[in-house]
Structure formats: structure tokens, C-alpha cells
C-alpha positions as CSV (number, residue, x, y, z in Angstrom):
1,M,2.9,-14.3,-33.0
2,R,2.9,-12.1,-29.9
3,H,0.2,-9.7,-30.9
4,R,-1.6,-8.0,-28.0
5,M,0.4,-9.9,-25.3
6,V,0.7,-7.8,-22.2
7,R,3.8,-8.2,-20.0
8,S,4.4,-6.4,-16.7
9,K,7.4,-4.2,-16.9
10,V,8.7,-3.9,-13.3
11,G,12.5,-4.3,-13.0
12,S,15.0,-3.9,-15.7
13,Y,15.0,-7.4,-17.2
14,G,13.2,-10.8,-16.9
15,S,15.0,-12.4,-14.0
16,H,15.1,-9.1,-12.0
17,S,11.3,-8.8,-12.5
18,R,10.7,-12.3,-11.3
19,A,12.9,-11.8,-8.2
20,L,11.3,-8.5,-7.4
21,I,7.8,-10.1,-7.6
22,K,8.8,-13.0,-5.4
23,N,10.4,-10.8,-2.8
24,Q,7.3,-8.5,-2.6
25,L,5.1,-11.6,-2.3
26,R,7.2,-13.0,0.5
27,E,7.1,-9.7,2.4
28,L,3.3,-9.3,1.8
29,V,2.6,-12.8,3.3
30,E,5.1,-12.2,6.2
31,H,3.9,-8.7,7.2
32,R,0.4,-8.7,5.7
33,S,1.0,-5.3,4.2
34,I,3.8,-3.5,2.3
35,V,4.5,0.0,1.1
36,T,5.5,0.1,-2.6
37,T,5.0,2.0,-5.8
38,V,1.7,1.8,-7.8
39,A,3.2,-0.2,-10.7
40,K,4.8,-2.8,-8.5
41,A,1.7,-3.1,-6.3
42,K,-0.6,-3.8,-9.3
43,V,1.7,-6.6,-10.5
44,V,2.1,-8.1,-7.1
45,K,-1.6,-7.9,-6.4
46,R,-2.3,-10.0,-9.6
47,F,0.1,-12.7,-8.5
48,F,-1.1,-12.7,-4.8
49,D,-4.7,-13.1,-5.8
50,K,-3.8,-16.1,-7.9
51,L,-1.8,-17.6,-5.0
52,M,-4.7,-17.0,-2.6
53,V,-7.1,-18.9,-4.8
54,K,-4.8,-21.9,-4.6
55,A,-4.3,-21.4,-0.8
56,V,-8.1,-21.3,-0.2
57,K,-8.5,-24.5,-2.2
58,A,-5.7,-26.1,-0.3
59,S,-7.1,-25.2,3.1
60,K,-10.6,-26.4,2.2
61,S,-9.4,-29.6,0.4
62,N,-10.1,-33.0,2.1
63,D,-7.8,-34.8,-0.4
64,R,-4.3,-34.9,1.0
65,A,-2.7,-35.3,-2.4
66,E,-4.5,-32.2,-3.8
67,S,-3.6,-30.1,-0.8
68,V,0.1,-31.1,-1.1
69,A,0.1,-30.3,-4.8
70,L,-1.4,-26.9,-4.3
71,R,1.1,-26.1,-1.5
72,R,3.9,-27.0,-3.8
73,Q,2.6,-24.7,-6.5
74,I,2.4,-21.9,-3.9
75,N,5.9,-22.7,-2.6
76,R,7.2,-22.1,-6.2
77,Y,6.5,-18.4,-5.7
78,L,7.2,-18.0,-1.9
79,C,10.3,-20.4,-1.8
80,D,9.7,-20.8,2.0
81,R,7.7,-23.6,3.5
82,K,7.0,-21.6,6.7
83,L,5.4,-18.8,4.7
84,T,3.5,-21.3,2.5
85,N,2.1,-22.9,5.7
86,K,1.2,-19.5,7.1
87,L,-0.6,-18.5,3.9
88,V,-2.6,-21.7,3.7
89,D,-3.2,-22.4,7.4
90,E,-3.6,-18.9,8.8
91,I,-4.4,-16.3,6.2
92,A,-6.6,-18.4,3.9
93,K,-8.7,-19.6,6.8
94,N,-9.1,-16.0,8.1
95,I,-10.2,-14.7,4.7
96,G,-13.8,-15.7,5.1
97,D,-16.1,-16.6,2.1
98,R,-14.3,-14.6,-0.5
99,N,-13.8,-15.8,-4.0
100,S,-11.7,-12.8,-5.1
101,G,-10.5,-9.4,-3.9
102,F,-8.0,-10.9,-1.4
103,S,-5.8,-7.7,-1.4
104,R,-6.4,-4.0,-1.6
105,I,-4.3,-1.0,-2.8
106,V,-4.6,2.2,-0.7
107,R,-2.8,5.3,-2.1
108,I,-0.8,7.0,0.6
109,G,0.9,9.9,-1.2
110,Q,4.2,10.6,-2.9
111,R,7.7,9.5,-2.0
112,R,9.9,12.3,-0.7
113,G,13.0,11.6,-2.8
114,D,11.6,11.3,-6.3
115,G,7.9,12.0,-6.0
116,A,6.8,8.5,-7.0
117,E,3.2,7.6,-6.1
118,M,3.3,5.2,-3.1
119,V,0.6,2.8,-2.0
120,L,-0.1,0.4,0.8
121,L,-0.8,-3.1,-0.5
122,Q,-2.5,-5.1,2.2
123,I,-4.3,-8.4,2.7
124,V,-8.1,-8.1,3.2
125,E,-9.0,-10.0,6.4
126,K,-12.4,-11.1,7.6
127,T,-14.2,-8.4,9.6
128,N,-15.5,-9.0,13.0
129,E,-19.2,-8.4,12.8
């Protein structure tokens, strides 16, 4: 039974949704911030936070086999080894002592063409204190 199962509805069908999420994740890792709609940002934020948990574990792991396994799991979503290495080696090490809240959504107004609410989805970096 599929009672009370929630599924994100971005894109018009399943493979389109998966492709859209993967593309947004790649852009977020590459540029560290993206401009998108509210619905897409909420879905991508969920996936990105799960990836960051794995990336932080991989960067802190002393076990080579565990680190490789986690990198492979991350690479399933990013489909690019350079971006996977960037996420684990650069971004995860620069995140600080966070356990969650690796990204933030900042509302920036409406899109000119159709009035869709636009947001800035960005990676939260460690502050220089």
C-alpha cells in the first residue's frame, strides 16, 4: 500500500525529475550557489544535505574502503568524479563541525516572465571568526 507516501513533483515524469535533480546538484557543487524556483530548491536541498552527510563521513574516515564506498555513493548522484572529489575534499572540509543544515534557501523575489518565486540555494560555509 502506498498510503501517506510523499513524492516530490518536480518535472513532468520520473526520469525527468531525476535528471533535473542531478543537474541541479551538479551545478550547486560546481558553483556553490544556484538560482531556482522554491519547489525545485526544496527538493534539491533534501538530496544535497544527504550527500553532504556522506561527504563529511568520507572526509573524516580513516578507513580507505569506507571512504571509497561513500565516494561511489556520492558519485551515483553527481556522475562526475571531479565534482565528487571537490565535494569531499574541499567543501566537506570547509563545512566546520556541522551535523546538518549544509545549505540554505534565500528568497530573492519573483521571476520576470511568469512571476514564479525565485530563491538562491547556497552551500553554508564555515565563517571566519
